[in-house]
A tleap script that builds the chain and sets N, CA, C and O, in Angstrom:
source leaprc.protein.ff14SB
mol = sequence {
  NMET LYS LYS THR LEU ILE THR LEU GLY PHE
  ALA MET VAL ALA LEU THR GLY GLN ALA MET
  ALA ASP GLU SER ILE GLU ILE GLY LYS LYS
  ILE TYR GLU ARG ALA PHE GLY ARG GLY CYS
  GLY THR CYS HIE ASP ILE SER SER ASN PRO
  GLN LEU THR ALA LEU ILE LYS ALA GLY GLN
  LEU ASP ARG ALA LYS PHE GLU ALA VAL LEU
  LYS GLU GLY ARG GLY GLY MET PRO LYS ALA
  ILE GLU GLU ILE MET LYS ASN LYS ALA VAL
  GLU LYS ALA GLY TYR GLY GLU ASP GLN ALA
  VAL ASP ALA LEU TYR LYS TYR LEU GLU SER
  CLYS
}
set mol.1.N position { 143.725 179.268 -110.397 }
set mol.1.CA position { 142.429 178.655 -110.121 }
set mol.1.C position { 142.208 178.528 -108.615 }
set mol.1.O position { 141.125 178.817 -108.105 }
set mol.2.N position { 143.259 178.089 -107.911 }
set mol.2.CA position { 143.138 177.894 -106.468 }
set mol.2.C position { 142.839 179.225 -105.762 }
set mol.2.O position { 142.006 179.276 -104.856 }
set mol.3.N position { 143.532 180.318 -106.187 }
set mol.3.CA position { 143.293 181.630 -105.596 }
set mol.3.C position { 141.862 182.089 -105.855 }
set mol.3.O position { 141.237 182.704 -104.991 }
set mol.4.N position { 141.350 181.793 -107.036 }
set mol.4.CA position { 139.988 182.180 -107.388 }
set mol.4.C position { 138.985 181.476 -106.490 }
set mol.4.O position { 138.030 182.098 -106.024 }
set mol.5.N position { 139.187 180.194 -106.242 }
set mol.5.CA position { 138.286 179.441 -105.372 }
set mol.5.C position { 138.349 179.936 -103.937 }
set mol.5.O position { 137.325 180.022 -103.260 }
set mol.6.N position { 139.534 180.258 -103.480 }
set mol.6.CA position { 139.686 180.765 -102.123 }
set mol.6.C position { 138.995 182.122 -101.989 }
set mol.6.O position { 138.282 182.370 -101.018 }
set mol.7.N position { 139.212 182.990 -102.967 }
set mol.7.CA position { 138.570 184.304 -102.964 }
set mol.7.C position { 137.061 184.156 -102.999 }
set mol.7.O position { 136.347 184.854 -102.279 }
set mol.8.N position { 136.575 183.254 -103.827 }
set mol.8.CA position { 135.146 183.003 -103.925 }
set mol.8.C position { 134.603 182.493 -102.591 }
set mol.8.O position { 133.514 182.879 -102.167 }
set mol.9.N position { 135.360 181.636 -101.944 }
set mol.9.CA position { 134.954 181.104 -100.635 }
set mol.9.C position { 134.838 182.199 -99.594 }
set mol.9.O position { 133.870 182.233 -98.834 }
set mol.10.N position { 135.820 183.101 -99.550 }
set mol.10.CA position { 135.760 184.225 -98.611 }
set mol.10.C position { 134.576 185.131 -98.913 }
set mol.10.O position { 133.913 185.612 -97.994 }
set mol.11.N position { 134.308 185.364 -100.179 }
set mol.11.CA position { 133.176 186.214 -100.565 }
set mol.11.C position { 131.860 185.585 -100.120 }
set mol.11.O position { 130.965 186.290 -99.651 }
set mol.12.N position { 131.734 184.272 -100.260 }
set mol.12.CA position { 130.508 183.587 -99.848 }
set mol.12.C position { 130.321 183.668 -98.340 }
set mol.12.O position { 129.203 183.863 -97.863 }
set mol.13.N position { 131.402 183.519 -97.588 }
set mol.13.CA position { 131.330 183.626 -96.130 }
set mol.13.C position { 130.899 185.036 -95.737 }
set mol.13.O position { 130.059 185.201 -94.853 }
set mol.14.N position { 131.461 186.044 -96.378 }
set mol.14.CA position { 131.096 187.428 -96.076 }
set mol.14.C position { 129.633 187.688 -96.395 }
set mol.14.O position { 128.934 188.331 -95.612 }
set mol.15.N position { 129.165 187.203 -97.524 }
set mol.15.CA position { 127.769 187.389 -97.901 }
set mol.15.C position { 126.834 186.656 -96.950 }
set mol.15.O position { 125.769 187.170 -96.608 }
set mol.16.N position { 127.220 185.471 -96.524 }
set mol.16.CA position { 126.412 184.708 -95.580 }
set mol.16.C position { 126.307 185.454 -94.258 }
set mol.16.O position { 125.231 185.525 -93.665 }
set mol.17.N position { 127.420 186.009 -93.796 }
set mol.17.CA position { 127.409 186.789 -92.555 }
set mol.17.C position { 126.516 188.007 -92.674 }
set mol.17.O position { 125.790 188.338 -91.736 }
set mol.18.N position { 126.560 188.678 -93.816 }
set mol.18.CA position { 125.703 189.852 -94.033 }
set mol.18.C position { 124.238 189.438 -94.070 }
set mol.18.O position { 123.388 190.123 -93.502 }
set mol.19.N position { 123.936 188.330 -94.729 }
set mol.19.CA position { 122.554 187.854 -94.800 }
set mol.19.C position { 122.026 187.522 -93.408 }
set mol.19.O position { 120.869 187.803 -93.097 }
set mol.20.N position { 122.871 186.927 -92.574 }
set mol.20.CA position { 122.461 186.592 -91.212 }
set mol.20.C position { 122.210 187.861 -90.401 }
set mol.20.O position { 121.261 187.919 -89.619 }
set mol.21.N position { 123.053 188.878 -90.583 }
set mol.21.CA position { 122.862 190.148 -89.873 }
set mol.21.C position { 121.570 190.809 -90.324 }
set mol.21.O position { 120.811 191.325 -89.503 }
set mol.22.N position { 121.318 190.792 -91.636 }
set mol.22.CA position { 120.082 191.372 -92.163 }
set mol.22.C position { 118.862 190.628 -91.624 }
set mol.22.O position { 117.856 191.249 -91.281 }
set mol.23.N position { 118.948 189.295 -91.548 }
set mol.23.CA position { 117.847 188.496 -91.013 }
set mol.23.C position { 117.599 188.862 -89.558 }
set mol.23.O position { 116.449 188.995 -89.140 }
set mol.24.N position { 118.648 189.023 -88.797 }
set mol.24.CA position { 118.523 189.367 -87.386 }
set mol.24.C position { 117.824 190.717 -87.219 }
set mol.24.O position { 116.940 190.856 -86.374 }
set mol.25.N position { 118.209 191.693 -88.006 }
set mol.25.CA position { 117.580 193.015 -87.926 }
set mol.25.C position { 116.117 192.933 -88.320 }
set mol.25.O position { 115.270 193.587 -87.711 }
set mol.26.N position { 115.817 192.139 -89.330 }
set mol.26.CA position { 114.418 191.981 -89.767 }
set mol.26.C position { 113.575 191.320 -88.670 }
set mol.26.O position { 112.427 191.705 -88.449 }
set mol.27.N position { 114.137 190.346 -87.999 }
set mol.27.CA position { 113.423 189.695 -86.897 }
set mol.27.C position { 113.249 190.687 -85.749 }
set mol.27.O position { 112.188 190.726 -85.126 }
set mol.28.N position { 114.262 191.481 -85.462 }
set mol.28.CA position { 114.140 192.518 -84.445 }
set mol.28.C position { 113.035 193.509 -84.771 }
set mol.28.O position { 112.298 193.945 -83.887 }
set mol.29.N position { 112.927 193.857 -86.032 }
set mol.29.CA position { 111.864 194.764 -86.473 }
set mol.29.C position { 110.488 194.140 -86.234 }
set mol.29.O position { 109.562 194.814 -85.781 }
set mol.30.N position { 110.365 192.853 -86.543 }
set mol.30.CA position { 109.081 192.166 -86.334 }
set mol.30.C position { 108.732 192.089 -84.854 }
set mol.30.O position { 107.566 192.212 -84.479 }
set mol.31.N position { 109.736 191.887 -84.020 }
set mol.31.CA position { 109.485 191.892 -82.573 }
set mol.31.C position { 108.977 193.268 -82.165 }
set mol.31.O position { 107.965 193.377 -81.473 }
set mol.32.N position { 109.673 194.318 -82.590 }
set mol.32.CA position { 109.312 195.687 -82.210 }
set mol.32.C position { 107.901 196.037 -82.678 }
set mol.32.O position { 107.153 196.701 -81.960 }
set mol.33.N position { 107.547 195.599 -83.861 }
set mol.33.CA position { 106.249 195.947 -84.437 }
set mol.33.C position { 105.093 195.111 -83.886 }
set mol.33.O position { 103.938 195.528 -83.971 }
set mol.34.N position { 105.393 193.929 -83.318 }
set mol.34.CA position { 104.318 193.004 -82.962 }
set mol.34.C position { 104.229 192.614 -81.494 }
set mol.34.O position { 103.263 191.956 -81.106 }
set mol.35.N position { 105.179 192.984 -80.675 }
set mol.35.CA position { 105.145 192.576 -79.269 }
set mol.35.C position { 103.856 193.050 -78.605 }
set mol.35.O position { 103.401 194.168 -78.850 }
set mol.36.N position { 103.288 192.226 -77.792 }
set mol.36.CA position { 102.042 192.512 -77.074 }
set mol.36.C position { 100.891 192.831 -78.028 }
set mol.36.O position { 99.922 193.483 -77.638 }
set mol.37.N position { 100.995 192.377 -79.261 }
set mol.37.CA position { 99.926 192.552 -80.243 }
set mol.37.C position { 99.855 193.933 -80.863 }
set mol.37.O position { 99.189 194.116 -81.882 }
set mol.38.N position { 100.522 194.897 -80.277 }
set mol.38.CA position { 100.443 196.266 -80.802 }
set mol.38.C position { 101.810 196.870 -81.067 }
set mol.38.O position { 101.915 197.933 -81.680 }
set mol.39.N position { 102.844 196.209 -80.616 }
set mol.39.CA position { 104.205 196.668 -80.863 }
set mol.39.C position { 104.779 197.529 -79.752 }
set mol.39.O position { 104.049 198.195 -79.018 }
set mol.40.N position { 106.072 197.504 -79.647 }
set mol.40.CA position { 106.794 198.273 -78.627 }
set mol.40.C position { 106.597 199.774 -78.831 }
set mol.40.O position { 106.545 200.543 -77.872 }
set mol.41.N position { 106.488 200.173 -80.096 }
set mol.41.CA position { 106.367 201.592 -80.415 }
set mol.41.C position { 105.110 202.235 -79.879 }
set mol.41.O position { 105.047 203.457 -79.743 }
set mol.42.N position { 104.109 201.430 -79.572 }
set mol.42.CA position { 102.879 201.975 -78.994 }
set mol.42.C position { 103.210 202.791 -77.743 }
set mol.42.O position { 102.603 203.832 -77.493 }
set mol.43.N position { 104.157 202.317 -76.977 }
set mol.43.CA position { 104.586 203.055 -75.782 }
set mol.43.C position { 105.897 203.812 -76.019 }
set mol.43.O position { 106.029 204.962 -75.600 }
set mol.44.N position { 106.850 203.185 -76.676 }
set mol.44.CA position { 108.191 203.754 -76.763 }
set mol.44.C position { 108.370 204.790 -77.859 }
set mol.44.O position { 109.428 205.414 -77.939 }
set mol.45.N position { 107.378 204.991 -78.698 }
set mol.45.CA position { 107.464 206.061 -79.685 }
set mol.45.C position { 106.682 207.291 -79.221 }
set mol.45.O position { 106.504 208.243 -79.981 }
set mol.46.N position { 106.221 207.266 -77.977 }
set mol.46.CA position { 105.526 208.398 -77.370 }
set mol.46.C position { 106.567 209.203 -76.588 }
set mol.46.O position { 107.356 208.627 -75.840 }
set mol.47.N position { 106.573 210.509 -76.755 }
set mol.47.CA position { 107.629 211.348 -76.183 }
set mol.47.C position { 107.762 211.245 -74.662 }
set mol.47.O position { 108.846 211.478 -74.128 }
set mol.48.N position { 106.702 210.908 -73.967 }
set mol.48.CA position { 106.784 210.839 -72.503 }
set mol.48.C position { 107.416 209.544 -71.998 }
set mol.48.O position { 107.719 209.428 -70.810 }
set mol.49.N position { 107.614 208.582 -72.874 }
set mol.49.CA position { 108.196 207.296 -72.483 }
set mol.49.C position { 109.623 207.168 -73.006 }
set mol.49.O position { 110.017 207.883 -73.927 }
set mol.50.N position { 110.395 206.257 -72.418 }
set mol.50.CA position { 111.788 206.098 -72.867 }
set mol.50.C position { 111.882 205.836 -74.373 }
set mol.50.O position { 111.229 204.943 -74.912 }
set mol.51.N position { 112.706 206.635 -75.024 }
set mol.51.CA position { 112.947 206.519 -76.454 }
set mol.51.C position { 114.115 205.547 -76.656 }
set mol.51.O position { 115.279 205.936 -76.568 }
set mol.52.N position { 113.794 204.299 -76.922 }
set mol.52.CA position { 114.813 203.257 -76.967 }
set mol.52.C position { 115.910 203.533 -77.977 }
set mol.52.O position { 117.092 203.396 -77.661 }
set mol.53.N position { 115.538 203.918 -79.179 }
set mol.53.CA position { 116.539 204.169 -80.220 }
set mol.53.C position { 117.503 205.259 -79.782 }
set mol.53.O position { 118.717 205.097 -79.907 }
set mol.54.N position { 116.987 206.355 -79.275 }
set mol.54.CA position { 117.835 207.471 -78.845 }
set mol.54.C position { 118.742 207.064 -77.687 }
set mol.54.O position { 119.920 207.421 -77.664 }
set mol.55.N position { 118.199 206.318 -76.727 }
set mol.55.CA position { 119.000 205.882 -75.580 }
set mol.55.C position { 120.130 204.948 -76.000 }
set mol.55.O position { 121.248 205.051 -75.496 }
set mol.56.N position { 119.836 204.041 -76.921 }
set mol.56.CA position { 120.852 203.095 -77.401 }
set mol.56.C position { 121.930 203.837 -78.175 }
set mol.56.O position { 123.120 203.627 -77.940 }
set mol.57.N position { 121.523 204.698 -79.092 }
set mol.57.CA position { 122.495 205.428 -79.910 }
set mol.57.C position { 123.349 206.380 -79.075 }
set mol.57.O position { 124.496 206.649 -79.430 }
set mol.58.N position { 122.809 206.886 -77.981 }
set mol.58.CA position { 123.556 207.791 -77.105 }
set mol.58.C position { 124.452 207.032 -76.116 }
set mol.58.O position { 125.213 207.645 -75.368 }
set mol.59.N position { 124.356 205.701 -76.119 }
set mol.59.CA position { 125.161 204.900 -75.206 }
set mol.59.C position { 124.613 204.851 -73.796 }
set mol.59.O position { 125.312 204.428 -72.875 }
set mol.60.N position { 123.367 205.280 -73.611 }
set mol.60.CA position { 122.769 205.304 -72.277 }
set mol.60.C position { 122.032 204.007 -71.934 }
set mol.60.O position { 121.679 203.772 -70.778 }
set mol.61.N position { 121.809 203.182 -72.930 }
set mol.61.CA position { 121.134 201.897 -72.703 }
set mol.61.C position { 121.939 200.817 -73.404 }
set mol.61.O position { 121.774 200.573 -74.599 }
set mol.62.N position { 122.816 200.174 -72.637 }
set mol.62.CA position { 123.631 199.126 -73.243 }
set mol.62.C position { 122.843 197.816 -73.328 }
set mol.62.O position { 121.742 197.700 -72.790 }
set mol.63.N position { 123.413 196.867 -73.991 }
set mol.63.CA position { 122.750 195.587 -74.261 }
set mol.63.C position { 122.351 194.881 -72.962 }
set mol.63.O position { 121.260 194.316 -72.881 }
set mol.64.N position { 123.211 194.905 -71.954 }
set mol.64.CA position { 122.935 194.206 -70.693 }
set mol.64.C position { 121.752 194.838 -69.949 }
set mol.64.O position { 120.888 194.122 -69.442 }
set mol.65.N position { 121.709 196.163 -69.883 }
set mol.65.CA position { 120.586 196.847 -69.223 }
set mol.65.C position { 119.285 196.605 -69.987 }
set mol.65.O position { 118.230 196.384 -69.393 }
set mol.66.N position { 119.383 196.651 -71.301 }
set mol.66.CA position { 118.229 196.410 -72.169 }
set mol.66.C position { 117.638 195.028 -71.886 }
set mol.66.O position { 116.428 194.886 -71.708 }
set mol.67.N position { 118.498 194.023 -71.846 }
set mol.67.CA position { 118.046 192.658 -71.572 }
set mol.67.C position { 117.431 192.546 -70.181 }
set mol.67.O position { 116.407 191.884 -70.005 }
set mol.68.N position { 118.039 193.178 -69.210 }
set mol.68.CA position { 117.521 193.113 -67.836 }
set mol.68.C position { 116.100 193.674 -67.765 }
set mol.68.O position { 115.241 193.100 -67.096 }
set mol.69.N position { 115.850 194.783 -68.448 }
set mol.69.CA position { 114.509 195.375 -68.432 }
set mol.69.C position { 113.518 194.456 -69.138 }
set mol.69.O position { 112.383 194.305 -68.687 }
set mol.70.N position { 113.939 193.844 -70.238 }
set mol.70.CA position { 113.047 192.922 -70.946 }
set mol.70.C position { 112.690 191.716 -70.079 }
set mol.70.O position { 111.566 191.219 -70.138 }
set mol.71.N position { 113.627 191.252 -69.287 }
set mol.71.CA position { 113.403 190.063 -68.465 }
set mol.71.C position { 112.723 190.364 -67.128 }
set mol.71.O position { 111.981 189.529 -66.611 }
set mol.72.N position { 112.969 191.546 -66.567 }
set mol.72.CA position { 112.468 191.854 -65.231 }
set mol.72.C position { 111.348 192.896 -65.214 }
set mol.72.O position { 110.630 193.025 -64.223 }
set mol.73.N position { 111.204 193.634 -66.310 }
set mol.73.CA position { 110.261 194.743 -66.334 }
set mol.73.C position { 110.854 195.914 -65.581 }
set mol.73.O position { 111.894 195.794 -64.934 }
set mol.74.N position { 110.174 197.058 -65.675 }
set mol.74.CA position { 110.676 198.237 -64.970 }
set mol.74.C position { 109.614 199.324 -65.026 }
set mol.74.O position { 109.062 199.604 -66.090 }
set mol.75.N position { 109.332 199.925 -63.903 }
set mol.75.CA position { 108.313 200.964 -63.862 }
set mol.75.C position { 106.995 200.400 -64.383 }
set mol.75.O position { 106.506 199.391 -63.875 }
set mol.76.N position { 106.434 201.034 -65.374 }
set mol.76.CA position { 105.178 200.574 -65.962 }
set mol.76.C position { 105.347 199.524 -67.042 }
set mol.76.O position { 104.362 199.029 -67.590 }
set mol.77.N position { 106.603 199.177 -67.357 }
set mol.77.CA position { 106.831 198.183 -68.413 }
set mol.77.C position { 106.780 196.775 -67.838 }
set mol.77.O position { 107.479 196.461 -66.874 }
set mol.78.N position { 105.949 195.933 -68.436 }
set mol.78.CA position { 105.899 194.537 -67.965 }
set mol.78.C position { 107.106 193.750 -68.453 }
set mol.78.O position { 107.830 194.183 -69.349 }
set mol.79.N position { 107.304 192.600 -67.851 }
set mol.79.CA position { 108.315 191.678 -68.370 }
set mol.79.C position { 107.921 191.356 -69.803 }
set mol.79.O position { 106.762 191.039 -70.073 }
set mol.80.N position { 108.878 191.435 -70.725 }
set mol.80.CA position { 108.553 191.281 -72.141 }
set mol.80.C position { 109.161 190.049 -72.788 }
set mol.80.O position { 108.785 189.703 -73.908 }
set mol.81.N position { 110.078 189.385 -72.126 }
set mol.81.CA position { 110.807 188.300 -72.790 }
set mol.81.C position { 109.888 187.162 -73.228 }
set mol.81.O position { 110.080 186.595 -74.304 }
set mol.82.N position { 108.907 186.825 -72.422 }
set mol.82.CA position { 107.991 185.741 -72.812 }
set mol.82.C position { 107.200 186.122 -74.054 }
set mol.82.O position { 106.989 185.297 -74.943 }
set mol.83.N position { 106.769 187.363 -74.110 }
set mol.83.CA position { 106.036 187.869 -75.273 }
set mol.83.C position { 106.920 187.850 -76.514 }
set mol.83.O position { 106.468 187.484 -77.599 }
set mol.84.N position { 108.167 188.240 -76.354 }
set mol.84.CA position { 109.122 188.233 -77.467 }
set mol.84.C position { 109.315 186.818 -77.989 }
set mol.84.O position { 109.371 186.597 -79.199 }
set mol.85.N position { 109.416 185.866 -77.079 }
set mol.85.CA position { 109.671 184.480 -77.488 }
set mol.85.C position { 108.465 183.856 -78.187 }
set mol.85.O position { 108.615 182.847 -78.876 }
set mol.86.N position { 107.281 184.431 -78.026 }
set mol.86.CA position { 106.080 183.943 -78.716 }
set mol.86.C position { 105.990 184.457 -80.150 }
set mol.86.O position { 105.185 183.957 -80.936 }
set mol.87.N position { 106.802 185.444 -80.497 }
set mol.87.CA position { 106.754 186.046 -81.822 }
set mol.87.C position { 107.031 184.980 -82.886 }
set mol.87.O position { 107.994 184.221 -82.779 }
set mol.88.N position { 106.195 184.932 -83.892 }
set mol.88.CA position { 106.309 183.900 -84.943 }
set mol.88.C position { 107.648 183.945 -85.653 }
set mol.88.O position { 108.194 182.896 -85.996 }
set mol.89.N position { 108.193 185.136 -85.883 }
set mol.89.CA position { 109.490 185.251 -86.557 }
set mol.89.C position { 110.605 184.660 -85.701 }
set mol.89.O position { 111.529 184.036 -86.221 }
set mol.90.N position { 110.514 184.859 -84.391 }
set mol.90.CA position { 111.497 184.309 -83.458 }
set mol.90.C position { 111.394 182.784 -83.445 }
set mol.90.O position { 112.402 182.081 -83.509 }
set mol.91.N position { 110.163 182.288 -83.361 }
set mol.91.CA position { 109.943 180.836 -83.372 }
set mol.91.C position { 110.449 180.214 -84.663 }
set mol.91.O position { 111.141 179.197 -84.639 }
set mol.92.N position { 110.104 180.825 -85.788 }
set mol.92.CA position { 110.496 180.286 -87.099 }
set mol.92.C position { 112.016 180.238 -87.259 }
set mol.92.O position { 112.556 179.289 -87.828 }
set mol.93.N position { 112.701 181.265 -86.754 }
set mol.93.CA position { 114.161 181.315 -86.854 }
set mol.93.C position { 114.841 180.376 -85.852 }
set mol.93.O position { 116.034 180.094 -85.964 }
set mol.94.N position { 114.070 179.898 -84.874 }
set mol.94.CA position { 114.642 179.020 -83.859 }
set mol.94.C position { 115.538 179.759 -82.877 }
set mol.94.O position { 116.458 179.174 -82.303 }
set mol.95.N position { 115.271 181.031 -82.687 }
set mol.95.CA position { 116.083 181.852 -81.798 }
set mol.95.C position { 115.814 181.527 -80.337 }
set mol.95.O position { 114.678 181.270 -79.938 }
set mol.96.N position { 116.871 181.542 -79.558 }
set mol.96.CA position { 116.764 181.496 -78.116 }
set mol.96.C position { 116.622 182.920 -77.597 }
set mol.96.O position { 116.609 183.869 -78.380 }
set mol.97.N position { 116.515 183.073 -76.291 }
set mol.97.CA position { 116.320 184.401 -75.706 }
set mol.97.C position { 117.435 185.372 -76.070 }
set mol.97.O position { 117.166 186.511 -76.453 }
set mol.98.N position { 118.688 184.929 -75.953 }
set mol.98.CA position { 119.813 185.827 -76.256 }
set mol.98.C position { 119.772 186.306 -77.700 }
set mol.98.O position { 120.003 187.484 -77.972 }
set mol.99.N position { 119.479 185.396 -78.627 }
set mol.99.CA position { 119.417 185.772 -80.036 }
set mol.99.C position { 118.263 186.735 -80.309 }
set mol.99.O position { 118.407 187.664 -81.104 }
set mol.100.N position { 117.128 186.520 -79.659 }
set mol.100.CA position { 115.972 187.394 -79.851 }
set mol.100.C position { 116.263 188.785 -79.304 }
set mol.100.O position { 115.928 189.782 -79.945 }
set mol.101.N position { 116.879 188.867 -78.131 }
set mol.101.CA position { 117.234 190.163 -77.551 }
set mol.101.C position { 118.267 190.853 -78.442 }
set mol.101.O position { 118.166 192.054 -78.694 }
set mol.102.N position { 119.258 190.098 -78.919 }
set mol.102.CA position { 120.251 190.661 -79.842 }
set mol.102.C position { 119.576 191.244 -81.081 }
set mol.102.O position { 119.907 192.347 -81.516 }
set mol.103.N position { 118.628 190.496 -81.644 }
set mol.103.CA position { 117.942 190.943 -82.856 }
set mol.103.C position { 117.190 192.249 -82.603 }
set mol.103.O position { 117.254 193.167 -83.419 }
set mol.104.N position { 116.487 192.336 -81.493 }
set mol.104.CA position { 115.737 193.541 -81.172 }
set mol.104.C position { 116.689 194.711 -80.932 }
set mol.104.O position { 116.442 195.821 -81.403 }
set mol.105.N position { 117.758 194.469 -80.211 }
set mol.105.CA position { 118.734 195.524 -79.925 }
set mol.105.C position { 119.393 196.015 -81.219 }
set mol.105.O position { 119.549 197.219 -81.420 }
set mol.106.N position { 119.780 195.076 -82.098 }
set mol.106.CA position { 120.383 195.447 -83.379 }
set mol.106.C position { 119.421 196.260 -84.241 }
set mol.106.O position { 119.822 197.212 -84.909 }
set mol.107.N position { 118.151 195.871 -84.216 }
set mol.107.CA position { 117.166 196.633 -84.974 }
set mol.107.C position { 117.086 198.067 -84.463 }
set mol.107.O position { 117.083 199.013 -85.251 }
set mol.108.N position { 117.021 198.225 -83.143 }
set mol.108.CA position { 116.935 199.568 -82.570 }
set mol.108.C position { 118.196 200.381 -82.864 }
set mol.108.O position { 118.111 201.588 -83.088 }
set mol.109.N position { 119.353 199.741 -82.866 }
set mol.109.CA position { 120.590 200.425 -83.230 }
set mol.109.C position { 120.549 200.909 -84.676 }
set mol.109.O position { 121.115 201.951 -85.006 }
set mol.110.N position { 119.879 200.151 -85.528 }
set mol.110.CA position { 119.882 200.449 -86.966 }
set mol.110.C position { 118.831 201.466 -87.383 }
set mol.110.O position { 118.888 201.993 -88.494 }
set mol.111.N position { 117.873 201.749 -86.507 }
set mol.111.CA position { 116.777 202.673 -86.841 }
set mol.111.C position { 117.286 204.082 -87.074 }
set mol.111.O position { 116.498 204.982 -87.364 }
savepdb mol mol.pdb
quit
């Protein structure tokens, strides 16, 4: 009986961790689709602009560089962190800046 309860406990922890990861990716998707009212893809899904998914998957855009661009802007891209933090999904989840950036980065990794 004790082994069964312990096994059940580990399974619940694993499922909770997976649910949290899925929630994070879903929030990242909402950020990507809704930032600046039209979504990140309005610019980043155009071939002449940086392809975020490809850059991340190729290892050319790590998490730290990604965050720096979101916070400081770059080239024609405005600072985006304030816009990200206004996202209703981010507000509802109670995410701070690091969690919101993580969610967006994880979503792009998963695309």
